[in-house]
N, C-alpha and C positions, 0 to 999 in steps of 0.2 A: 716054815715059810708062812708069812702072813698073807691070807687070801683076801682079795678085794672083790666085792660084789659089783659086777658090771651091769650097766644099763642095757637091757635088751630091747631093741626097737621093735615094737609090734608091727605086724603086716597091716597096711592100710590101703584103702582104695580111694583115689582122688579123681573126681569128675569136674572138669572145667567147663564153665558156661562159655558160650560163643563170645559174649562181651568181654569176659576175662581174658580169653585167648587173644582177641583183637587188641585189648589194652596192653597185653604183654608184648605183642609183636609190633604194634603200630603206635601205641599211645604212651601213657604215663607208666613206664616200667616199674618205678618205685611203688606206685599205688597198686599195680597188678601183683607185684611180689608180696606186698603186705597181705592182700586178699588170699593168695595161694598159700603163704606161710600160715596164716590163721586157720585155713581149712585143714592143712596137714596136721597142725598141733591139735586142733579140735578132734580130728580122727584118732590121733594117738590117745587122747584123753578118753574117748569113747571105747577104744580097744582095751585100755587099762581097766575101765569100769566093767567091761564084759569079762575080763580075766578074773577080776575080784568076785564078781557075782556068779561067775561060771554059767552065764546064760546071756544071750543077746536080748535086746529090747523086745518085749512082748513074747519072748520064746518060752514055751513050756518045757521044763527040764527037771528031772529028778535031782540033778546036781545043783540046782539053783540055791544059793545061800542068802540072797538078799534081793532087793528090787530097787529100781531107780526112783528118784523123787525130784525130778526137774534138774535144774542147774543154777549155778551162780555165775555172774559175769566177772571176769578178772582182766585187768589191763596188764599187758606184758611188754616191756620195752626191749626191743631187739635191734640188731644192726640194720634191719630193713624198715624200722619204724615202730610205732606203738600198735600193738595188736589187741583186739578185743576177743577174748577166748571164753568158751562156755565150759565151765568145770562141773562135771556131774555131781549130783547130790544123791546119797543113798537113804533109803527108808530107815535103816537101822545102822548106827555107827557113822564113821566119817570115811569119805573117799580118800584113798592114799595114792599119790602119784610121785614118781621120781622126776618128772619133767621139770618142775619148778626148782628142784634142789640144785640142778646144774645152772639154771639161769640165775638163781639167787646169788651164787658165788660171783657171777659176772656183774650182777647189779651192785653188790657190795664193793667190788673193785671199781665200778663206775662211779659210785658215790664218793669213794676215797679220792678218785682222780679229780672230781669236781672240787672237793675241799682243798686238795693240794693246789689247784689252780688259783683259788682265792687266797690261800696262804702265801703263794708266790707273787701276789699282787695283781692278778688278773681281776678286772671288775666283774661284778655279778652279771651285768648286762652282756659283757663279752663272753662270759661262760655260757649264758643262755644261747648266744649265737653259735658258739662252738658245738654245743649239744645238738642243735638243729642240723648242722652239717654232718655230724657224726652218725646220728641214729634216726634222723627224719622226724624227730619230735623235739619240742622245746620245753624248757623248764623256766618258770617265771623267776624273776629276781628274788622274790620272797621265798620261793622253794629252795633256791640255792643258798640263801641266807639261813633258812631254817636248818638245812643240812649242816652248815658250819656251826650254827648255834648248838647243835648236838655235841660238838666237841667241848663246849664249855662245861657241860654236865660231866663228861668223861674226865676232863682235867680236874674238876672239883672233887670227884670221887677218888681220883688218884692221889691228890694232895691230902685228902682227909683219911686215907686208909691207915690202919694201925701199923706201927713199925715194931715188929717183934724181934728183929735181928739185933745183935750187939755189934757195934762198930768201933774199931780201934781208932779210926780217924774220920773226921767229918770236915769237908771244906766246901767253900762256896766260890762260884765263878759267874761271870757274865759274858754274854755274847751280844755284840752290837749288830743291829740290822736296821734297814730302812723300811718304813711303813708308808703306804700310799693311802691318804685320806682325801678323797675327792681329787683335787688338783694340787694338793700340798703333800710334800714328802718330808717326813719327820724321822728323827733317830730314836730308837727304842732299845731296851736291853732285855734279853732273856736271862733272868736270874735263876741259877740252878744250884741246888744243894746236893752234894754227893757224899755218900758214906762208903767207907772201906772196912770190910769185916776182917777178922784175924787171919783169914786165909788169903787175903789180898784181893778178894772179889769186890768190884765196884758196883754200887747201886744208886740210881737216881732217887733221892728222897723226896724231892719236890721241886717245883719250878713255877715261875710267875713272870709276868711282863711288867717292866718298870720303865719310867721315863728316863732313868739314868742309873748309874751305879752308886748313888748316894746312900747314906745311912737311912734316910727316910724311905727310900724305895725298898731296902731290905727289910725294914720293919713292917 
């Protein structure tokens, strides 16, 4: 049976200031939750550093294997908003944490969702408004556009990859769809080339966007 390494939550102590408690109970709860969540995650990072070093800050210990060397600031987007975290730095080697690995999967899924919205015709301005409502932080239109532009490089790499398989049949097809450009809706075609190997397995060989299914578009 394949074993899976579980993330063990370290024991942390959380002290709330009077202002934070008042904010949580009587004021801006979203802001208070951001502050509390940042504190919790910072404490987890400190605990992980202690576990790796085998000594608390300034503690004299024969088991100590390293020492702290300040921290670096990292922004983390969560469901309660954007958090400013303090990631420990070590004197020798790199600090390793499992914390961001879990959030990284969420961030990748979030980026894919943003790109999917744009592909489905949602404007970059509207996408920015949606992210503000979802996670308490906003992405500029240029940031959303940059995420989508990353798709262009991936598509280019896919279409330029070497084809090493032998194909018994190759056929081409087109899928018509509508594109929103500003206030104008135009028709475009997704041109797809598909190969079928001797076993009958189908593989997308390449694809591109054309204005029509004309010979010029395929060329």
